[in-house]
C-alpha positions in Angstrom: -12.1 11.2 12.7 -15.6 9.7 12.9 -18.3 12.4 13.0 -21.6 11.6 14.6 -24.3 13.4 16.5 -27.0 16.1 16.2 -25.8 19.6 15.5 -28.3 22.3 16.3 -27.9 25.5 14.4 -24.8 24.2 12.6 -22.5 24.0 15.7 -19.0 22.5 15.5 -17.5 19.3 16.8 -15.6 19.4 20.1 -12.6 17.2 20.9 -10.8 17.8 24.3 -7.2 18.8 24.2 -4.6 17.8 26.7 -5.0 21.1 28.5 -8.6 20.3 29.2 -10.1 22.9 26.8 -12.2 22.2 23.8 -10.2 21.6 20.6 -12.7 22.5 18.0 -12.3 21.3 14.4 -14.2 22.2 11.3 -15.0 19.0 9.2 -15.9 19.1 5.5 -18.2 16.2 4.6 -20.2 15.4 1.4 -23.8 16.8 1.6 -25.1 13.4 0.9 -23.7 12.2 4.3 -25.7 14.8 6.2 -29.3 14.6 7.4 -30.9 18.0 7.4 -33.6 18.8 9.8 -36.6 21.0 9.1 -36.3 23.0 12.3 -35.9 26.7 11.3 -39.4 27.9 12.1 -38.8 31.2 13.8 -40.2 34.7 14.2 -37.5 36.5 12.3 -34.5 35.9 9.9 -36.7 33.4 8.1 -34.8 33.7 4.9 -31.3 32.9 6.1 -31.3 29.3 5.1 -30.4 28.1 8.6 -31.0 24.5 9.6 -30.2 21.9 12.1 -28.5 18.8 10.9 -27.3 15.3 12.0 -24.3 13.2 11.0 -24.3 9.4 11.7 -20.8 7.8 11.9 -19.3 9.6 8.9 -15.6 9.0 8.4 -13.7 12.3 7.9 -10.1 12.1 6.8 -7.6 14.5 8.5 -7.1 16.3 5.1 -10.7 17.5 5.3 -10.5 19.1 8.7 -8.9 22.3 10.1 -8.8 24.0 13.5 -11.7 26.4 14.1 -9.7 28.9 16.0 -6.6 28.9 13.8 -5.3 32.2 12.3 -3.5 30.5 9.5 -5.7 30.9 6.4 -6.5 28.0 4.1 -6.2 30.4 1.2 -5.4 34.1 0.7 -2.9 36.2 2.5 -4.7 39.4 3.4 -4.7 40.7 7.0 -8.3 39.9 7.3 -7.8 36.2 6.4 -5.0 36.0 9.0 -7.2 37.2 11.8 -9.1 34.0 12.2 -12.8 33.0 12.0 -14.0 34.7 15.2 -13.1 38.3 14.2 -14.7 37.7 10.8 -17.8 36.4 12.5 -17.9 39.4 14.8 -17.6 41.7 11.9 -20.5 40.0 10.1 -22.8 40.3 13.2 -22.0 43.9 13.7 -22.4 44.9 10.0 -25.7 43.0 9.8 -27.2 44.6 12.9 -26.1 48.1 11.9 -27.6 47.5 8.4 -31.0 46.5 9.8 -31.1 49.4 12.1 -30.1 51.9 9.4 -32.9 50.6 7.1 -35.4 51.2 9.9 -34.2 54.7 10.7 -34.2 55.5 7.0 -37.7 54.1 6.5 -39.2 55.8 9.5 -37.7 59.1 8.5 -39.3 58.8 5.1 -42.6 57.7 6.6 -42.7 60.6 9.0 -43.2 63.1 6.2 -46.6 61.7 5.4 -47.6 59.9 8.6 -50.4 61.5 10.7 -51.2 60.0 14.1 -54.8 60.1 15.3 -55.9 63.6 16.3 -52.7 65.1 15.1 -53.1 68.1 12.6 -49.5 67.9 11.5 -47.2 65.1 10.1 -45.1 63.1 12.4 -42.0 64.7 11.1 -43.0 68.1 12.5 -43.3 66.8 16.1 -40.3 68.0 18.2 -40.4 64.7 20.1 -39.9 62.8 16.9 -37.2 65.1 15.7 -35.3 64.7 19.0 -35.7 60.9 18.9 -34.5 60.7 15.3 -31.4 62.8 16.0 -30.6 60.8 19.1 -30.9 57.4 17.5 -29.1 58.4 14.3 -26.2 59.7 16.5 -26.2 56.5 18.5 -26.1 54.4 15.3 -23.2 56.5 13.9 -21.3 56.1 17.2 -21.8 52.3 17.2 -20.6 52.2 13.6 -17.5 54.2 14.3 -16.7 51.9 17.3 -16.9 48.9 15.0 -14.7 50.5 12.4 -12.1 51.6 15.0 -11.9 48.2 16.7 -11.6 46.1 13.5 -9.3 48.6 11.7 -7.0 48.7 14.7 -6.8 44.9 14.9 -6.4 44.5 11.1 -3.7 47.1 11.0 -1.7 45.3 13.7 -1.9 42.0 11.8 -1.0 43.7 8.5 2.1 45.1 10.2 3.2 41.6 11.1 1.9 41.6 14.7 -0.4 39.2 16.5 -3.9 39.7 17.7 -3.7 40.5 21.4 -6.4 39.6 23.9 -7.3 43.2 24.0 -7.8 43.3 20.2 -10.0 40.3 20.3 -12.0 41.6 23.3 -12.5 45.0 21.6 -13.8 43.4 18.4 -16.3 41.2 20.3 -17.5 44.1 22.5 -17.9 46.3 19.4 -20.2 43.7 17.9 -22.2 43.4 21.1 -22.5 47.2 21.4 -23.5 47.6 17.8 -26.2 44.9 18.2 -27.5 46.5 21.4 -27.6 49.9 19.8 -29.3 48.6 16.7 -32.0 47.0 18.8 -32.6 50.3 20.6 -32.9 52.1 17.3 -35.2 49.4 15.9 -37.4 49.6 19.0 -37.7 53.4 18.7 -38.5 53.2 15.0 -41.1 50.5 15.6 -42.9 52.6 18.3 -43.0 55.9 16.4 -44.2 54.3 13.2 -47.4 53.3 14.8 -49.6 50.7 13.1 -47.4 50.9 10.0 -44.7 48.9 11.7 -47.0 46.0 12.6 -48.5 45.3 9.2 -47.2 42.1 7.6 -45.1 42.7 4.6 -43.8 46.1 5.6 -40.1 46.6 5.8 -40.3 48.0 9.3 -42.2 44.9 10.5 -39.8 42.5 9.0 -36.7 44.4 10.1 -38.1 44.5 13.7 -38.6 40.8 13.8 -35.2 40.2 12.3 -33.2 42.4 14.7 -34.9 40.8 17.8 -34.2 37.3 16.5 -30.6 38.3 15.8 -30.1 39.5 19.4 -30.6 35.9 20.6 -27.4 34.7 19.1 -24.8 33.4 21.6 -22.0 35.3 19.8 -23.3 38.6 20.9 -24.7 37.7 24.3 -24.0 39.6 27.5 -21.5 36.9 28.5 -19.3 38.1 25.7 -19.2 41.6 27.2 -18.6 40.1 30.7 -15.7 38.0 29.4 -14.2 41.0 27.6 -14.3 43.1 30.7 -12.0 40.6 32.5 -9.2 41.1 30.0 
């Protein structure tokens, strides 16, 4: 293969198969053959090390390529490695979103004990509206986490037993990742609002987490199209 072109946000190369659908391959090339672009200037997720890159007519032998959607691992034999790249990616997205949301819920719960809003005589933690909001969003977070665990455990158990991933398995995992991200965003928005000016100060964990979660929601992997496609299974 000869690899060339501009790859925004580290996208893969597409080759059309006989059935008319993209046959996507992963190509491994020396770093010296890649031109990296300084394009990751964003509001959140600043520390991910993401970048755009370009490759100009680089020869890639077949031995340094593999199918993107294959479920045959290059190494290892666990059920997770035999599920393919997409389920692993979905799990990563879900876990990251849940982790960011949990950090914000934990931080705002701690803050509430000493946070006094203007004209309030009692700490934020003593306000019934805060207590109700905290209980609701913690419960929503736990529900999203359990959905993710259920979807991925069910799929992994099926593969471990020698079965194949069904379309329903794949759809359930993708939807779980979308739902977890949506729920995490809602939790983050609530925490951001109730924390008042604390959450807008540069350098605070709440401010950084809020920017990160909203940046993460823009990823195509957890867009509404994923949920729409899954509903058609």
